[in-house]
C-alpha positions in Angstrom: 27.9 12.1 -10.9 29.8 8.8 -11.2 32.6 7.5 -9.0 34.7 4.5 -10.0 36.9 2.7 -7.4 37.4 -0.6 -9.2 40.6 0.7 -10.8 42.2 4.1 -10.3 40.0 6.5 -8.4 38.0 8.6 -11.0 35.0 10.9 -10.9 32.9 12.3 -13.7 29.7 14.3 -14.1 27.6 14.4 -17.3 30.3 12.3 -18.9 33.1 14.8 -18.2 36.0 13.9 -15.8 36.3 15.9 -12.6 39.6 17.1 -11.2 39.9 15.6 -7.7 42.9 17.7 -6.6 46.2 16.9 -4.9 47.2 13.6 -3.4 46.0 14.2 0.2 42.6 15.4 -1.0 42.2 12.3 -3.1 43.2 10.2 -0.1 40.4 11.8 1.9 37.9 11.0 -0.8 39.2 7.4 -1.1 38.8 6.8 2.6 35.3 8.2 2.5 34.5 5.8 -0.4 35.6 2.8 1.6 32.4 3.2 3.6 29.9 5.2 1.5 26.7 6.3 3.3 28.5 5.5 6.7 30.3 8.0 9.0 34.1 8.1 8.8 35.7 9.7 11.8 38.3 12.5 11.7 40.8 10.2 13.4 40.5 7.7 10.6 40.9 10.4 7.9 43.9 11.8 9.8 45.6 8.4 10.1 45.1 7.8 6.4 46.5 11.1 5.2 49.3 11.5 7.8 50.1 8.0 9.0 53.2 8.9 10.9 53.2 12.5 12.2 50.1 14.6 11.5 50.6 18.4 11.6 49.0 20.6 14.2 46.8 21.9 11.4 45.5 18.5 10.4 41.9 19.1 11.4 41.8 22.4 9.5 43.4 20.9 6.5 40.9 18.1 6.4 38.1 20.7 6.6 39.6 22.5 3.6 39.9 19.2 1.6 36.2 18.2 2.4 34.9 21.7 1.5 36.7 21.5 -1.8 35.4 18.0 -2.5 31.8 19.2 -1.8 32.1 21.8 -4.6 33.9 19.4 -7.0 31.6 16.4 -6.6 28.2 18.1 -6.6 28.0 21.9 -6.5 24.2 21.6 -6.7 24.0 19.5 -3.5 26.6 20.5 -1.0 24.8 18.3 1.6 25.9 15.2 -0.2 29.1 15.2 1.8 28.3 16.3 5.3 29.6 16.2 8.9 27.5 14.6 11.6 27.7 12.4 14.6 30.6 10.0 14.1 32.3 11.9 11.3 31.9 12.7 7.6 29.4 10.9 5.5 29.4 10.8 1.6 25.9 9.9 0.4 25.8 7.9 -2.8 23.4 5.6 -4.7 24.5 2.4 -6.6 24.2 4.3 -9.9 26.8 6.8 -8.6 29.4 4.4 -7.3 30.7 1.2 -8.9 31.3 -0.7 -5.7 27.8 -0.1 -4.5 26.4 -1.2 -7.9 28.6 -4.3 -7.7 27.2 -5.2 -4.3 23.6 -4.6 -5.4 24.0 -6.7 -8.5 25.6 -9.5 -6.4 22.6 -9.4 -4.1 20.2 -9.6 -7.0 22.1 -12.6 -8.4 22.0 -14.4 -5.1 18.2 -13.9 -4.9 17.8 -15.2 -8.5 19.8 -18.3 -7.6 17.6 -18.9 -4.6 14.6 -18.6 -6.8 16.0 -21.2 -9.2 16.5 -18.6 -12.1 20.1 -19.7 -12.8 20.3 -18.2 -16.3 19.2 -14.8 -15.1 21.5 -15.1 -12.1 24.5 -15.8 -14.3 23.8 -12.7 -16.4 23.5 -10.6 -13.2 26.7 -11.9 -11.7 28.5 -11.2 -15.0 27.3 -7.6 -15.0 28.8 -7.2 -11.6 32.1 -8.8 -12.5 32.3 -6.6 -15.7 32.5 -3.5 -13.4 36.1 -4.4 -12.5 38.6 -2.6 -14.6 41.7 -2.9 -12.4 42.7 -3.3 -8.8 40.6 -1.1 -6.5 42.2 2.2 -5.6 45.2 1.1 -7.7 46.8 4.5 -7.6 46.3 5.1 -3.8 46.1 1.8 -2.0 49.8 1.6 -1.1 49.6 4.9 0.8 47.1 3.9 3.6 46.4 0.8 5.7 42.6 1.5 5.6 42.7 1.5 1.8 44.7 -1.8 1.7 42.1 -3.4 4.0 39.3 -2.1 1.8 41.1 -3.6 -1.3 41.3 -7.0 0.5 37.6 -6.9 1.2 36.7 -6.1 -2.4 38.9 -8.9 -3.7 37.2 -11.4 -1.3 33.8 -10.2 -2.5 34.8 -10.5 -6.1 36.0 -14.0 -5.5 32.6 -15.0 -4.0 30.7 -13.5 -6.9 33.0 -15.2 -9.4 32.3 -18.5 -7.8 28.6 -17.9 -7.7 28.7 -16.9 -11.4 30.7 -20.0 -12.3 28.2 -22.3 -10.5 25.3 -20.6 -12.3 27.0 -21.1 -15.6 27.5 -24.8 -14.9 23.9 -25.1 -13.7 22.6 -23.8 -17.1 25.0 -26.1 -19.0 27.4 -23.4 -20.3 30.8 -24.4 -18.8 33.0 -22.8 -21.6 33.3 -19.3 -20.1 34.2 -20.8 -16.8 36.9 -23.1 -18.2 38.4 -20.2 -20.0 38.8 -17.9 -17.0 39.0 -20.2 -13.9 42.7 -20.9 -14.1 43.6 -17.2 -13.5 41.4 -17.1 -10.4 42.9 -20.4 -9.1 46.4 -19.0 -9.5 45.4 -16.2 -7.0 43.5 -18.5 -4.6 45.0 -22.0 -4.9 43.6 -23.3 -1.6 40.0 -22.1 -2.2 38.1 -25.5 -2.4 34.8 -24.0 -3.7 36.8 -22.5 -6.6 38.7 -25.7 -7.2 35.4 -27.7 -7.4 34.2 -25.2 -10.0 37.5 -25.7 -11.9 37.2 -29.5 -12.0 33.6 -29.4 -13.1 34.2 -26.9 -15.9 37.2 -28.6 -17.3 35.4 -31.9 -17.2 32.3 -30.6 -18.9 34.2 -29.1 -21.8 36.1 -32.3 -22.4 39.5 -31.4 -20.8 39.4 -34.4 -18.5 43.1 -34.9 -18.1 43.5 -31.3 -17.0 40.7 -31.8 -14.5 42.5 -34.8 -13.0 45.7 -32.9 -12.8 44.0 -29.9 -11.1 42.5 -32.2 -8.5 45.9 -33.8 -7.8 47.6 -30.4 -7.5 45.0 -29.1 -5.1 45.1 -32.3 -3.0 48.9 -32.1 -2.6 48.8 -28.4 -1.9 46.1 -28.8 0.9 48.2 -31.6 2.5 51.5 -29.7 2.3 50.2 -26.3 3.4 47.4 -27.1 5.8 47.7 -30.8 6.6 44.1 -31.4 5.3 42.4 -33.7 2.8 40.0 -32.2 0.2 36.5 -31.3 1.5 33.2 -33.0 0.6 32.4 -30.7 -2.3 35.7 -31.1 -4.0 35.7 -34.9 -3.4 32.2 -35.1 -4.9 33.4 -33.3 -8.0 36.3 -35.7 -8.2 34.1 -38.8 -7.9 31.8 -37.4 -10.6 34.8 -36.9 -12.8 36.0 -40.5 -12.3 32.6 -42.0 -13.2 32.2 -39.4 -16.0 29.0 -37.8 -14.6 28.2 -34.1 -14.6 28.9 -32.7 -11.1 28.2 -31.3 -8.7 24.4 -31.4 -8.8 23.2 -34.2 -11.0 20.3 -33.3 -13.2 19.3 -36.8 -14.1 18.7 -38.1 -17.5 15.0 -38.7 -18.3 14.4 -41.6 -20.7 10.7 -40.7 -21.4 9.1 -37.7 -23.1 9.9 -34.3 -21.8 7.4 -32.0 -23.4 7.2 -28.7 -21.5 6.9 -25.1 -22.5 10.2 -23.2 -22.2 11.1 -22.1 -18.6 11.4 -18.4 -17.9 15.1 -17.5 -17.6 14.2 -14.6 -15.3 11.6 -16.4 -13.2 11.4 -14.3 -10.0 10.3 -14.8 -6.4 7.9 -17.5 -5.1 10.7 -19.1 -3.0 8.3 -20.4 -0.3 5.8 -21.7 -2.7 8.5 -23.5 -4.8 9.8 -25.2 -1.6 6.3 -26.2 -0.6 5.4 -27.7 -4.0 8.8 -29.4 -4.3 8.5 -31.0 -0.9 5.0 -32.2 -1.7 5.9 -33.7 -5.1 8.9 -35.4 -3.5 6.5 -37.4 -1.3 5.7 -40.6 -3.3 2.1 -41.4 -3.4 1.0 -37.9 -2.3 -2.1 -36.2 -3.6 -2.1 -33.9 -6.7 -0.8 -30.4 -6.1 -3.3 -27.6 -7.1 -1.9 -24.2 -7.8 -4.4 -21.4 -7.8 -4.4 -17.6 -7.9 -5.9 -14.6 -9.6 -5.7 -14.0 -13.4 -2.1 -12.8 -14.1 -0.6 -14.3 -10.9 1.7 -16.4 -13.0 0.3 -19.9 -12.3 1.3 -21.4 -15.5 4.8 -19.9 -15.4 5.2 -21.2 -11.8 4.1 -24.7 -12.7 6.3 -24.9 -15.7 9.3 -23.7 -13.6 8.5 -26.3 -11.0 8.3 -29.0 -13.7 11.7 -28.1 -15.2 13.3 -28.1 -11.8 11.9 -31.5 -10.8 12.2 -33.2 -14.2 15.2 -35.3 -13.1 12.9 -37.0 -10.5 10.6 -38.3 -13.2 12.7 -40.3 -15.8 9.7 -41.9 -17.5 8.3 -38.5 -18.7 7.3 -35.0 -17.9 4.5 -33.5 -20.0 2.3 -30.5 -19.9 -1.2 -30.0 -21.5 -3.9 -27.4 -21.4 -7.3 -28.4 -20.3 -9.0 -25.3 -21.9 -8.9 -24.1 -25.5 -7.6 -20.7 -26.5 -11.2 -19.2 -26.2 -11.4 -20.5 -22.7 -13.8 -23.3 -23.4 -13.0 -26.7 -21.7 -11.4 -29.3 -24.0 -13.1 -32.7 -24.3 -11.6 -35.2 -21.9 -11.1 -37.6 -24.8 -8.9 -35.1 -26.6 -6.8 -34.3 -23.6 -6.3 -38.0 -22.6 -5.4 -39.0 -26.2 -2.8 -36.2 -26.3 -1.2 -37.3 -23.0 -1.1 -40.9 -24.1 0.6 -40.0 -27.4 3.1 -37.7 -25.7 4.1 -40.4 -23.2 4.2 -43.3 -25.7 1.2 -45.1 -24.3 0.1 -47.6 -26.9 -2.9 -49.0 -25.0 -6.2 -48.7 -26.7 -8.4 -46.3 -24.7 -12.1 -47.2 -24.5 -14.7 -44.7 -25.5 -16.3 -44.8 -22.0 -15.0 -42.2 -19.5 -14.6 -44.6 -16.5 -13.2 -47.5 -18.7 -10.6 -45.2 -20.3 -9.6 -43.8 -16.9 -9.0 -47.3 -15.7 -6.8 -48.3 -18.6 -4.9 -45.0 -18.3 -4.2 -45.4 -14.6 -3.2 -49.0 -15.1 -0.6 -47.9 -17.7 0.7 -45.1 -15.4 1.1 -47.5 -12.4 4.7 -48.0 -11.5 6.0 -45.3 -13.8 7.7 -42.1 -12.6 5.9 -39.5 -14.6 4.9 -35.9 -13.8 1.7 -34.6 -15.4 1.3 -30.8 -15.6 -2.4 -30.2 -16.2 -2.8 -26.5 -16.9 -5.9 -24.3 -16.6 -8.3 -26.9 -15.2 -11.9 -25.5 -15.6 -13.3 -27.7 -12.8 -12.7 -30.9 -10.9 -14.8 -32.9 -13.3 -12.4 -32.2 -16.1 -9.6 -33.8 -14.1 -11.4 -37.0 -13.2 -10.2 -39.4 -16.0 -6.7 -37.8 -16.2 -5.4 -38.0 -12.6 -2.9 -40.8 -11.9 -3.3 -43.5 -9.2 -1.6 -43.1 -5.9 2.0 -44.1 -6.5 5.0 -42.9 -8.4 3.2 -40.7 -10.9 2.5 -37.1 -9.8 0.1 -34.4 -11.0 0.6 -30.7 -10.8 -2.6 -28.7 -11.6 -3.2 -25.0 -12.2 -6.6 -23.4 -12.1 -8.2 -20.0 -11.7 -10.9 -21.5 -9.5 -10.2 -23.1 -6.2 -11.9 -26.4 -7.2 -13.5 -27.2 -3.8 -14.7 -30.5 -5.2 -11.1 -31.7 -5.7 -11.0 -32.9 -2.1 -7.7 -34.7 -2.0 -5.5 -32.0 -3.5 -2.6 -30.2 -1.7 -3.4 -26.5 -2.4 -1.0 -23.7 -3.0 -2.3 -20.2 -3.5 -0.1 -17.7 -5.5 -0.6 -14.3 -4.0 0.7 -11.1 -5.7 4.5 -10.7 -5.5 6.0 -8.8 -2.6 7.2 -5.3 -3.4 10.8 -6.5 -3.5 10.0 -9.4 -5.8 7.9 -7.1 -8.1 10.8 -4.6 -8.4 13.3 -7.5 -9.1 11.0 -8.7 -11.9 10.5 -5.2 -13.4 14.3 -4.4 -13.1 15.0 -7.7 -15.0 12.9 -6.6 -17.9 13.8 -2.9 -18.1 17.3 -3.1 -16.7 18.6 -2.5 -13.2 20.2 0.9 -13.9 16.9 2.4 -15.2 15.0 1.0 -12.2 17.5 2.3 -9.6 17.5 5.7 -11.3 13.8 6.2 -10.4 13.1 3.9 -7.4 10.0 5.7 -6.3 8.4 5.7 -9.7 9.3 2.0 -10.1 7.5 1.2 -6.9 4.4 3.1 -8.2 4.5 1.1 -11.4 4.7 -2.2 -9.4 1.8 -1.1 -7.2 -0.3 0.0 -10.2 0.1 -3.5 -11.7 -1.2 -5.1 -8.4 2.3 -6.8 -8.1 1.0 -9.4 -10.6 3.8 -11.0 -12.7 1.8 -11.0 -16.0 1.0 -7.3 -15.7 4.6 -6.4 -14.5 6.0 -8.1 -17.6 3.5 -6.2 -19.8 4.6 -3.0 -18.2 8.3 -3.8 -18.5 8.0 -4.8 -22.1 6.2 -1.5 -22.9 8.8 0.5 -21.1 11.5 -1.4 -23.0 10.0 -0.1 -26.2 9.5 3.4 -24.8 13.1 3.8 -23.6 12.8 7.6 -23.8 9.9 7.7 -21.3 10.7 8.5 -17.6 9.3 5.9 -15.3 7.4 8.6 -13.4 5.5 9.6 -16.5 4.5 5.9 -17.2 3.5 5.5 -13.5 1.2 8.6 -13.9 -0.5 6.8 -16.9 -0.9 3.5 -15.0 -2.4 5.3 -12.0 -5.2 6.8 -14.2 -8.1 4.3 -14.0 -9.2 4.9 -17.6 -5.7 4.4 -19.1 -4.2 1.6 -17.0 -5.4 -1.4 -19.0 -4.5 0.4 -22.3 -0.9 0.9 -21.1 -0.5 -2.7 -20.0 -0.3 -4.1 -23.5 2.8 -4.7 -25.5 3.2 -7.2 -28.4 1.5 -10.5 -27.4 1.1 -9.5 -23.8 -2.3 -7.9 -23.1 -3.7 -7.7 -19.6 -7.1 -6.7 -20.8 -7.3 -9.8 -23.0 -6.3 -12.0 -20.1 -8.9 -10.4 -17.8 -11.5 -10.7 -20.6 -10.9 -14.4 -20.9 -11.3 -14.9 -17.1 -14.4 -12.7 -17.2 -16.0 -14.8 -20.0 -15.6 -18.0 -18.0 -17.4 -16.6 -14.9 -20.9 -17.9 -14.2 -23.5 -15.2 -14.8 -24.3 -14.7 -11.1 -20.6 -14.1 -10.4 -20.4 -11.5 -13.2 -23.4 -9.7 -11.8 -21.9 -9.7 -8.3 -18.6 -8.3 -9.7 -20.5 -5.6 -11.6 -22.2 -4.5 -8.5 -19.0 -4.5 -6.4 -17.2 -2.4 -9.0 -19.5 0.5 -8.1 -17.9 0.7 -4.6 -15.4 3.6 -4.2 -12.3 1.5 -3.7 -11.0 -2.0 -4.0 -11.3 -2.8 -0.2 -14.7 -3.4 1.3 -16.5 -5.0 4.2 -19.5 -7.3 4.3 -22.0 -4.4 5.1 -20.6 -2.4 2.2 -21.0 -5.4 -0.1 -24.6 -6.0 1.2 -25.5 -2.4 0.2 -23.8 -2.7 -3.2 -25.5 -6.0 -4.1 -28.9 -5.1 -2.7 -29.2 -8.4 -0.9 -29.5 -9.6 2.6 -26.4 -10.6 4.6 -26.7 -14.3 4.0 -27.1 -14.0 0.2 -24.3 -11.5 0.2 -22.0 -13.9 2.0 -22.9 -16.6 -0.5 -22.2 -14.3 -3.4 -18.8 -13.4 -2.0 -18.0 -17.1 -1.4 -18.8 -17.8 -5.0 -16.4 -15.1 -6.1 -13.7 -16.7 -3.9 -14.4 -20.2 -5.3 -14.0 -19.1 -8.9 -10.8 -17.3 -8.1 -11.9 -13.7 -8.6 -11.8 -12.6 -5.0 -9.1 -13.6 -2.5 -10.3 -14.8 0.9 -10.3 -12.0 3.4 -7.0 -11.7 5.3 -7.4 -12.1 9.1 -5.5 -9.7 11.3 -2.5 -11.4 12.8 -3.5 -10.7 16.4 -6.9 -12.3 15.8 -5.8 -15.2 13.6 -6.7 -17.7 16.3 -9.8 -15.9 17.6 -13.3 -15.5 16.2 -13.5 -12.6 13.9 -16.9 -11.0 13.4 -18.0 -11.1 9.7 -18.5 -7.3 9.7 -14.9 -6.8 10.6 -13.4 -8.8 7.8 -12.1 -6.8 4.8 -12.2 -8.1 1.3 -9.9 -6.8 -1.4 -10.7 -7.0 -5.1 -7.5 -7.2 -7.2 -7.0 -3.7 -8.6 -6.8 -4.7 -12.3 -9.9 -6.9 -11.9 -11.7 -4.0 -10.4 -10.7 -1.7 -13.3 -11.9 -4.3 -15.9 -15.2 -4.8 -14.0 -15.8 -1.0 -14.1 -15.1 -1.0 -17.8 -17.7 -3.8 -18.3 -20.2 -2.0 -16.2 -19.7 1.3 -18.2 -19.9 -0.6 -21.5 -23.2 -2.2 -20.4 -24.5 1.2 -19.4 -23.6 2.7 -22.8 -25.5 -0.2 -24.6 -28.6 0.6 -22.5 
């Protein structure tokens, strides 16, 4: 079933239109749709259908209208429209009602903007705006006050989403669609300053500077005449930027040095707290390097690249990224990495052959320059030694699978798996929101089966994008099968097994042996006594083995219960949790070793 309100009230099922009956029956449905999934009282329905003089049979007539609507809308589920405490409730999902879908898309767009994914947010907002075909309830609104009030709310919501879309478009450097459409919105809301700021910025950025100046003057006079006010701070900021020919309202800066970064993900999702923490740390001049750690597939590189793109304007002398390991996982020679960084940033100093001498020349050249170095996939602290900048204006952002305990001065940020909401947002961005919301329980199972890891979620989403005929529940069944999961998480260049294999190959032999033994446990969660039995060691050796797995980034530290976070917790009470996909891969390796024997 599909109900459309953003235009004349229409209903369809399986693509065929439904006959909604006479005027009063359609009015009843329209009023119920002003608050879907929320009770609407008999009094409200009566006032809407008979605003002046309701007949004595009004209650009976309403019951007849509701009974007919039940059979028309969904004869297979008469409980969809039911009476309960507070009145009648019409139960709908976003895929069944365009106003609910509009609100859901708008919320997703807001979340994407907060996460810094402006490009993806612009597309999501545009999807929401495209749902509008005409004025809401255009065939019925004039007949009931409650419908007119609902129309006003929908127009206010649409305006806010339009402004958010326009700001996202300007953020990604695509002002053309805004300049082409903003005048129509301004004609309806001439005193809306947020909208006027968008108008000025868009006209300016497409080169229509004279029109932008005229628009500001028109708004200034209108505010003074109608409200006795001067333009607010945002509008004045856009105007000042226009006068000095800058790009308002949020200057991006203009780096003069090299800017050599991998492309940013347009649909980067989540990590809001971590982004704020890293941004604040890198904003502190002279602070220590920032070390980003996490399990294989947690999205460390994507996160660091996203941060570097966001902060590039703070580092006008250069923003460059380099990998410290080769494709096969082996560490690159420090001479090769340092020479690459020097070439990328235009350093013409001769670098001596000696490690310490070269590091001294390099740091001397960096001194006083505002540069951001993204050092990706550091194998150990020793590999960073000659590369790290001196304390000052140059900053370093490092990613590593291990926690690098020897890197004593670093500010550490651990990337955990995504939250359920973030994981579903990412999956929906890849496979499409309509497909996700059509099977929400199955989508949640898929997210859980990937361990909420961004790399695995993208692999699952890409595979589902190819297998568009496959129900999400069927794919979830495959992922939940331990022997099939890693085979299913492969599509094109994305292979979770290959990523796990690379991490496995870099583990020290004792860590691999420990992981082999832990893979024999019945589940991913275990205690110290269980690990002691699995490893066949005493308690002290077992603790050291687990700590080694924590150091190399395979095993997260045990989470402390919130109520005991500030109290001593007995070692036997701590619970360790092996990432699900790591556990599956370890079991594969153990089985393969058994077959070879």
